[in-house]
N, C-alpha and C positions, 0 to 999 in steps of 0.2 A: 540290866535289861535282858529279858528272856530272848530266846531265838525267834519265837513267834512275833514278839513285839518289835524286834529289829527288822524282821521281814516285812511287817505291816508299815513301819516307817518308810522303808525303801520303796514299797509299792505305792504308798501315798505320794512320795516324792515323784515316782514315775507318772502317776495319774495327774499330777499337777503340771506336767509338761504340756506345752501348746499342741504337741501332736495327739495326745490322748484326750486332751480337752476338746479338740475339734471332733474326734471320732465318738466322743461320749454324749454329745448333745443330741436332741431330738432331730434338729435340722441337718445333721451330718450328711445323709444321703444327698440332699439337694445341694449343699455347699460343695461337696466333693464332685458332683456331677458338673456344676458350673465351672469349677476350677479346671476339670478335665476338658470340658468344651471350649473354654476360653484360652487356656495356656498351652493345651496339647502336652506332648512328652518332653518338649525341649525347653519349657518354661521360658519362652521368648518374652521379653518385656513388651507391655502393651501401654500406649498412651493413656493418661488418666481419663480424659473425656471419652475415649472409645470404650474403655472398660466399663465406665459408668452406664453407657448406652447398652452395651452387651449384657450387663447384669440385669438391667430393667427388662430387656427383651426376653432373656432366658427365664427370669422369674414369672413373667406373663405367660410364657408357654407351659411352665410347670403348673401354674394355677389352673390353666385350661384343661390339664389332665385330670383334675380333681384332687390334687395333693393339698392337704390342709397345713402341714407344718412347713410354711414358706416364710423366709425373712420378709419383714414389712419395712417400708421406707423406700426412698428413691435409691437409685444406683450409687450416688455419692455417699449417702448415709450408711448403706450396707457396707460399702467398701471401707468406710471410716470404722465401723464396728469390727471388721475382719483385721484391720490394722491394729486395733487395740487387743485383739486376740492373738497377735503375733503370727498371723497366717499370710498376710500381705505386707509388702514393704514398698514405700515409695522413694524413688531416687531420681537422679538426672542422668540422661543418656549422653551420648558424645556431642549432641547438638544442644545440650542444656534444655532439653524438654523433659517434663515430668512424666515418669513412666511407673507402672505398677509391675511387681514380680512376686512370684511365690517364695516365701521363706523356706529354710530347710525343714522346719516342722511341717509345714503344709505338703512338701514334696514327700516326706516320709509317710505321711497319711496316705497320700495318693498311691505311693508304691506298695504300702500294705494292702490297700484295697484292691489294687490291681493284681497282686499275687494271689489274694483270696478269690478274685473273680476268675482266675485261670483254673483249669482242671489240675488238681493237686496230684503230683506224681507219687506213686506208691514205691515201696522198697523194690529196688531192682539191682540187676547185676552192674549196670552202668554206674549207679550211685556208689555202690561198694567199691567198684574199681576206681572211681574218682577219689574216693576217700583214701584208698591204699596208695594211689599214686601221689596225692597230695602229702600224705604222711611221709612217704619214702623221699620225695623231693625235699620236703622241709628238713628231714633228718640228714640228707646229704649236704645241705647247705649250712646247718647249724651244729653238726656233731663236732665236739672239740677234739675228738680222737683222729689224728691224721690217717692212721691205718684203716679205721672204720670207713672214712670218707673214700679212700682209695678202693677198698673192697666194694663199696656200693657203686662206684663209678665203673669199675671193672664188670661187675655183674650186669649193669645197664648196657655197657658197650657190647658184651657177649650177647645179651638178648636181642639187641637191635641188629647186630651182625648176623645172628642166626635167622632172624626174620628177613632180613634183606637177601641172604643166600637162598632161602626158601622160595622167595618171590622170583629171584633171577633164574633159578632152576626150573621155573614153570609150574610150581605147585599151585593147587587151587586156592583162590582167594575167598576168604570168609567174609561175606557181605554182612553189613550191620542190619540188624532187625528194626523193625518199626518201633518197638518199645524203647530200644537203645537210642535211636534218633530222637524220639520224643522227649526222653529223659534229658538228652544232651542239649536239645533246644531250650527246654524249660530252665535248666540251670544257666545256660548262656544269657537268656533274656532276663533272668533274675539279676545276674551280675551287671548287665548293662543298664537295667532300670535304676540301680542303686547310684549310678555316677552323677546324675543331676543334684541329688540331695547332698552328695559329698562335696561337690563343687560349691553349692550354696552355703554350706557350712563354712567353707574356707572364706568365701566372700564375707559373710556375716562376722567371722572372727576378725578379719581386717578392719571392717567398719567399727567393731567394738574397740579395737586397739587404737584407732584413729580418735575416737571420742575420749578415751582414757588419756592419751597423750596430750590432746588439746586441753583437757581439764587439768593436767599437770602443769601445762604452760601457763594457764590463767591463774593458778594458785600461786605460782612464783615462789614456792618454798624449796625449790631446787634449782640449780643452774641449768640453763637451756641445753648446754652440752651434754650434761647427765641425762636429761630427759630424752634427747635424741639417741644416745648410746643405749638406753633402756629400750626405745622403740626398735632399734636395729637388732638388738639381742632377741626381743620377743618375736620379731618377724622371722628371725632365723630359726628360733625354737619351734615356731608354729609349723615350719616346713619339715622339721626333723623329729619333733617329739609327739605329734598327734597323728592319729590315723588319717585324718582328712589331708593334712599336709603331706604325708608320705605318699598318699595317693596322687595328690597333685604333682608332686616332684616326679613320680613315676610316669604320670601321663605326659608331663613336659618332656621327659627324657625319650619317651616313645616317639612323640612327634618330631623331636629333633633328628631322629634317625630315619632317614627316608627309606632304607631297606626294610625296617620293621613295619613302617606304615604300609609299604607295598605288599609285604608278606601278610599283614592283617587283611587288607583288601582281597588279596587272592584267596586266603583261606575262607573268608566270609562268602566270597562268590562261589567257590567250590561247594560249600555247605548249602547255599541256597539253590544251586543246580542239581543237588542230589535227587535222584528219582523219587525218593520217599518224602521229600520236603513239601511237596504240593498237598499231600493229604494231612500234613501235620500243622503247618504254619498258615495262619490267616494273612490277609493282605497287610493288616496293621503290624503283625509281627515281622513280616518280610521288610516293611519299610523301616521298622526299628533296627533291625539288624543291618540293613544296607546303610543306614545313616549313622553307624556307630562312630566312625571316624570324624564325621561332621559334628556329632554330639560332643565328642571329646574336645574338638577344636573350639566350639562355642564356649564350653565350660571353662576352658583355659583363657580364652579372651576376656571373659568376664572377671575372672579372678585377677588377671593381669591389669584390667582396667580399674578394678577397685584398688589394687595395690598402688597403681600409678596416681589415682585420686588421692590416696592417703599421703603419698610423698609430696604431690603438688600442694596439698592443703597445708602440710607442715612447712614447706618452702615458703609459701605466701605468708604464713603467720610469722615465720621467723624474719622475713624481709621487711614486712609492714608493721611489725610489732615494735613499739616505742616503750621501753621499760621506763625511761625517765619521765615521759609524759604521764604514764600510769602512776608512778610514785607521786608526781606533783598533784594529780587528781585526788589520790588517796590523802595526801597531807591536807589539801583543801577541805575535803569532806570531814576529816578529823578536827580541823579547826572550827568548822561549822558546828559540829557535834559539841565541841567544848564550849563555844559561845552560847549555844542553846542551853546547855546544862547550867552555865552561869546565870543566864536570864531566868531559868525556871526557879533557881535558888532564891531569887529576890522578888518573885511575883507570886500572886495567888494562883489557885488552881483553875480559876475561870478567866484569868487574864488573856487578852488577845493582843496581837500585834499584826498589822497589815504589812505584808512583805510582797512587793511587786514580783511578778512572774520573771520579768527581764529587767536588768538594770537600766536606769534612765539613760538617755542618749546625751552625750556632752554637747552643749551648744557653744560653739566658738565662731565669732564673727568673721575672723579672717586668719588664715594660716599662711605662713611664709611658704612660698613654693620654690623660692631660690634664695640660697644663702650666699654670703660673701665668699668669693673665691680669689685668693691673692694672685692667681694666675691671670685674672682678667685685667689686672693693672700693670702688667709687664708690657713694655713698649715693643712693637714689632722690630724685627731685625732691619737695620737701615739698608736702603737701596744701594747697591754698588754703582758708583759713578762709572760711566764708560766714555770713551772718547767718541764725540760725534762723527769724527772723521772716518771711524771704522764701521759706521752704519751703512748698510747696503743702500745704493741710490734708488730712489723711487720717483718716477715721473708723474705729472699731473694726469696724463692719459691712463696710466695704470691705476691711479687712485679712483678715477671716474669709472673705469671698467669694473671695479669691485664694489661700487656705490649702488644706491637705490635707483628706482626708474627715473627716467628723464622726462618728467611730466611736461615741461615746456615744450620740448621737441615733439612729444606724442600728441599734445594738444594741437599744435600747429598742423601736423600730418593728418590728424582727424578732421579738423575744420577744412583743410584742403580737400580732403576726399569728399566731404559732404557737398562741397561747392563745385566739384568737378562735373563734367558732362557724364561721365560713366563712373559713378561712385561704386565702391566695393559693397558687396551684399551683407557682409558681416564682419565682425571684428577680427575673426580668423583669416579672412581674405585679406583685410587691411594689413595684419601682421605679417603675412606671408610676402607682401609686396615691399616691406621696408628693407633698408640696407642692413647688413650684419651687425653693426654697431648698435642699432635699435631693436635687435631681435633677441637680446639676452633673455634668459628665463625670467628675470625680475621685471622686464618691460611688460610681460603678460598681466602682472598685478597692476602696473600703472594704467594700461588700457582698461582693465575691469574697473579700476577705481574711477576713471574718467566716465565710463558708461553708467556706473552707479550714481555719479553726481548729476548726470542728465536724465535719470529716471528711465533708462533703457532696460527693459526686462529680458530675461534669458529664457531659453526653451529647454525642454527635456532632452532634445537630441544633443549629441556631443560632436565637436569638430576638432581637428588636430591643429596644434600650434607648433610648427617646426622651429625650435629655438636654437640659437648659436651661442655658445659660451665664449668667454674672452680668449680662451686658449684654442679656439677653432673647433672644438667637438660639438656634436649635434646631439639634441634631445628632443623628443616629441612628447607633447603634453596634451591630454584629452580634457577639453574645457567645454562647459555648456555653451551652445551656440547663442550668439547675441547678434540679432539683425540690426543693421544700420537704417535709420529712417530715411524715406525717399523725399527729398526736399520738393519734388514736383507734385506730390499728393497733398491734399489739404489735411488739416489735423484730424478731422472727424472720420476720414476714410482710411486712416492708417491702421494696421493690425494692432492688437492688444500688446504685443511685444514691443511695437514701436512707441506707444504712448505710455509704457510703463504700468498699464493696468493689471 
């Protein structure tokens, strides 16, 4: 293959990437504008229903401006096409709600458009100095010659010492020019704008590893332990052998160092407070620089969340996966296939056989619910005989005190009260006038039983029954008030409570 043909193959491979596919279509300006308006610079996940509504509203606004190349269809249909183009990805957030987020390909396209929309910096002293400084620092850290490294460090120390002495002695400070500041801010914004796509690529790589590992589990052509070891090795290599992984590890190390984070905030604040920054930076650029630490934290949280989901998915699959059951199902399917092949060998091409969707239910008139248990026929342990003389003495009065209500005595007291000149007004008053032996708590039930037998109704109001237990202790009970009938009043003039109505 010639050199030109090889270059053509590589260029075609680049153009087949979703990033250039997005930028190469006619509707690219509209799609990029909607992505920038909906997701902003942080690529914050958006709930699916909300993004569908936003896309429809943005498309309607674009049509009102007279734009002709606009995606057609509802917001749901447009988002589905963008997912097929690998520009949107749908996933679950921490609350298990479906959300959309931009893929790394879409973020690269947005980054490229954003860099082209800015005023492109020309060749300047700042850019050349940046290149020289990067090459010098790179050489000081990678040079295999020990003497060369020491020489470079000594020269850098001497240069910094001389600059420090010059400023301490009161020499004139050389201020930065506007071109120098503009070039520095442009390069800084370019570096920061590339962070979201780098984090997104790490997320997508973890998701791809998750799918590959689950596919290896389902294939069952390797032991589960070997698949897990392979996942751990690939996850470790992702962090050390790829550019995105190394960037993630560097950012993670940065945020674990509180001093470096504080230094980054102070340096950004000093640059934003520079007198020349007002004429160079827009409000959006200031917000982007001020939110650098927050941007890095959000990217790290998303990558760690994706990695945690991969680990949780693998754990759930390992815990819930039953290899024996899967093998039994596979054996059953193979037996069915064998029987089917045998049936086809003895029948014609148009032969049919009705097979029920579900097996018939077994009809059994009766199933034993209890089976013979030899323990049921074992005789209980014999009761130990005791000497009756050793039993504690019990009197008749003690037995009667522990018994039920004395209905005969209560009936006599009730009849006597009704026939007296000054009868009690209620059962509670009658109970309060009885001697302690007839005021046990159980006697309350006896009085209520006698009242119910005579059809005496009770009221909603409560009255207290002061009961006396056989041991002499007292206990008050709240019982619905039951009036006693007045024997001097005729039957028709009595209250409803007296007649039982």
